[in-house]
N, C-alpha and C positions, 0 to 999 in steps of 0.2 A: 503493500500500500504505500502511495506517495504522499508525504505530508507537505503542507506549506512550509518552506524554509525559513521565511522571516517570522514565523510564529514558534515553530518548534526547534529550530536549529539557532538559537540566540545565545549569547555568552551567558554562562551561570552567573545568577544574581546572588552573590554571597549574602547580602543584606536580607533578602526575603528568606532565604534558606535559614539564615540565623534566626529570624522572627519565628519562622514554624518550629525549629527546634527548641528554641526558648518556651514557646507556647506549650509544646508537648510535654517537656520537662517539668514545666510550672504546673500542668494539669494533672501530672500523675504524683505530685507531691501530696503526702497524706495529710499534713497540716494538723497534726494532733498535739503539737508542742503547746505547753501551758505553763504558766508561772502564777504565783498567788499575788494579788494585789493587796493593800493595806486592809481591805474589808474582809479578805478571805483568811489571812494569816491568823493561826490560833495564839491567843494571849490575852491579857486583860485590857480593860478599857480605862484602867485607872490612870491618873495623871501621876507620873512617877516621882515628882517632887514639886514643891510649890514654885508658883510663877516668878516671884522676886525674891530677892535677898540671898541666893545660894552662890551667887558668881558664876554660875553655870548657864549654858543656853536653855531658852525656854522650851520645853517639850510638853506635848499632851499625851504622848503614848511612847512605849518603848518598841513598837512594832513598825516604825518608819523605816525606809529603806537605808538610813545611815547607821541602823543597829544591826548587831548580830541576831539571826533569827528573824529578821524583820522582812519587809515585803520587797517585791522587785517592782520598780516603776517602769511603766510602758514596756514590760516584758511581752513576749509572744503569748497570744491566745489562740485556742483552735479556731481555724478559718480555712477557707478554699483558697488556694493560690491560682486558680484557673483564670485565664482571660480569653477573650474571644479574638479570633482574626477574621476580619470581614472578607467574605469570598464570593457574595452573590453579585452577579451582573445580570441585568435584563436588557435586551435590546428590543426595540419597537420600531416599526416602520416609520410612524412620525407620532408626535406627542400632542396632536390635535385634540383638544377637549371640546364636547358639544356646548357646554354653558361655562360661565364663570363662577357656578356655585361650588362651594367648598365640600358639601357633603358627598359630591361624586368622588372627589379624591380620597376623602375619609373612607368610604365605603371600600374604594379600591385598595387602599393600604391595609384594611383589616382583612381582605381576602387573602393578602400574601401571608405565608407562615413565616414565623420567626423574624418578622421585621419590625425593628424599634425606630431605627432612624434612616429616612431615605433621601438620597441625593439624585435629582434628576438633571440629566445633561442634554441640551439641545444644540444642534449644529450652529444656526445663526442666532439672531437676536430673539430674545424669549418672547413667545406669543403672549400677547395681552390677557387672553382669557386664562391661561394657565399660570400667569403671574397673579392674577385676582384669585384664582382658586386656591392657590398654594401660601399666599402671604400671611394668611391667619394661623397656619400649622407651624408649631415649633419644631415638629419632627420631620418636616418635608422641606427641603431646600432646592432651589433651582439655580443652575449655572449655565451660561453659555459655554460651548467647547473650548473657547479661547480661555476661560476663566478657570478651566479645571486644574487642580492642583493636588499633590499628595496629601496635604494636611486635611483638606476637605474630604478626601477619599477615605481616610483613615478614621475621620470622626462619624463616619455613616456605616451602617452595616449592609446596605443595599444600594447598589448603584444602577440606576435606571438611565440607559441612553437611547436615543434615536439612531436609526441607521445612518442618518446623515452626520450626526456627532461622531459616530464610530468612525466613518470615512474620513472626516476632517482631522481626528486625532492620528489616524493612521498616516495620513498625509503629511501631518505636523511632525510626526516621529520619523519620517523618511527624508524630510527636508533638512539639509545640513545647516548647523548653527553657523551664522556668520559674525565672525568676531574681528 
């Protein structure tokens, strides 16, 4: 089977591989490590000595982190180390929307599974109806293909592009940078 060279025969991106490896290793961490905070350490709640007149520092308990047998401040607590790598890319013929109503977009996003934040990329200038339909939704952002950047892509878990936008980006990748 013949595969497209400029898609499958590209130089290895060590940064992407690094991110995926980090994700895999982080995801498999047990995360069962734990330490006791000052409210969990066993010991009395009595004030060890009076507030004034001893010449020593003022203390309310002998279970603070500075004492032997005391608590650990900001120590590890059981938690999940997993984080998500965004991997969804949807390509549409065009991003024409029938009306400027937001509810159409809301229903559409609800139909997608595992989609929390959506980045919509169109080829040319953004259609006015699409702009109006999405501007009230904090989880849907729209960009023209010329404004597409790594940071925006990383902030969203699903990337929706029109065929025109994909073509423009491929074209942008193929044109040499003039310096």
